[in-house]
N, C-alpha and C positions, 0 to 999 in steps of 0.2 A: 231776509238771512237772520237780522238783529235776534228776532224771536226765535231763530233755530238753533241760535248760538245760547240763547237765556234755556233753550228747554232743554238742550243736549247736557249744559251745566247743572242742571238740577239733575239728570237722569245718574249722574257717576259714571263709573267708569264705563258700564254699557254706553252711555251718552258720548262719551271720551271716542272709543271706538266709531260710533255712529257720524260722529263731527269728524272724525280722521277721514272716512271714508268721502264722505260729503265733500270735506275740504281737495281731496286727489283726485274725486273726481272733477270737481270744478277745475282744479288746475290741468287735467289732462285735456277737457274740453277747451282752456284757452291755449293749452300749447296745439293741439290738433287745428285751432283756427288758424294761428300764428304761421305755421308750417304751410297750411293748405295759402294762405297769402302771401308767403314766401315763394311756392310755389308757382301761383297765380302771375306774380311781379316777374318770377324767371322766366317764365312761357310767354310774358309781355316783350321779354327784351330779344333783340335782333343787332345782326351784325349792320341794320339800314344807317343808323346816327353816324357811325364810324365810315361806310363806304361813300358818302355826302360832305366830310370832309373836307373844306376846300385846300387848305395848304397841305403838300404832302410831302416827304424826303425820300429819297430810294423806290420813288416810281406809286402809283397810287393804284389801290386795287378794284376791281369791280364786280360786281354780285356774280358775273358770269364766272369769274377769273377764282373765285371762292367755291363756288357750287360744287357739292360732294366733299369738300373737303374740312378736315377738321382745323378748326380755326384758336389759335393760341394768340389773345389778345393781352399785351406786356403794357399797364399804364404805369408810367416812369416818370421821373425826372433826372437830367444825365450829370447830377452831383449830388445825387442820394447813394450814400455807402450801401446801404441795403438793396437798393437798384441795381449798383454797380456787383453786387455779390451772384445775384439770377442772371446776368448777362453770359457766362459763362455755357452756363446749363443751356440757355438759351440757341447760341451760336451750334452747341454741340447737336440740338433737337434739328435745328435747321439745315446741318449738314446731313445727320442721319436719317431724317424722318419726311423730309419733304417729297423724295420718290414716292413715298406710301400714303401720300394722300393730306400732309399737315402744312398748312400757311401760317405763317408767324407774322402778327402785326403790331407797331406799337403805337402808343398813344402818349405824347410827351405834352405832360402838365407840370409846368414850372412853380417852384416854389421861390426861387428870389429873381431878383429885376435881373442878375445877370444870366438866368437861365430861359429869360425872355428872348434873348436876341440870339438872332438867326444864326448869325454868324457863328456863335460858341455853340450852338447847337449841332450845327455843321461839323466843326472840327472834334466836338467830343462823341459824337456818334461814330466820327471814325475813326478815334482813340478806342473805344471800345469795342469796336468791329460790327457794329451792327450795320448788318446790309440790308434786313428787311423794311418794308416801308412803312414809315413813322408819319401818325397825323400830328401836327403841330396844334396842339390845343390851348392856345396865350389866355384863353377868355372862360377858360374851365367849360365851355359846353358840352365834351365828351365825357367831363369828368361827372358832371351833375346827371346826363344822360343816363350813365350807368351806375350811378350812385355810388360812385367811388369814394371812400373817406381815408385814405391811407396810400402810400409808397411802399413798394410795390405792390399791384395789384395785378393776376391775371384770372381770365376770363379765359373759359376753356368753352367752346362752341363743336358740337356734334357736326355729323355729315349732313344732317337735315338744318343745320344752323339754329339748334336749341341750345341756350345756355345750359351746360352741363355741372359746371364745377366753377367756383368764385374762390381762388387762394390770395389771400394778404397774407403781405409777410416775406420775407428770405428766409434758405435753410430747410424748405422744403420741395427740392430737385424732385426726390425718391417718390412726393405725391404727385406733381405734375406729370414725371415720366409714366407713372403706372395708371393717370388718369388719362393720358394721351394714347399710350400702348393700346386700353380695353377700348378707347373711341375708334382708334384706325381698325378695330377689327369688326367693328361693326360695319354694316351696311346700310347705306340711304334708303 
């Protein structure tokens, strides 16, 4: 590659154009490999680690109860303001889309010592109006299994159980809703 750069520099403007073309091709190849790796990683992501969680509030889902449903997984911690900002939309989706085939699940991965306390989680979920099943992830097993790096993160799976969208942060209700609407129209 160093020799190619030297030849391009020696060739003047024609060489610069040639070098630009090579650079763009190289960047394109790297990006394609990155997208392919991400697609492969998403293809390997399933609901299995979540369903196998040992501690649940509001009931535990089973693979059978999720079969054929669009599943929104909300990864949050109850004292996070950004997490609280998306909860009204989740409650609305629960009311309006559950009968259409949407299931909402939560993963509570605490940030502070207070958020580790079981009684604090129960109290705060009630005050937030969270009625869907929530896995308690105090040891960050699920956080790590799903490669989460921020609160809130929403994982949206299609009816076949394939991860189709990851939404990080709040103020993205329109994107979440549009994704769910599109996936609910698809058949398994």
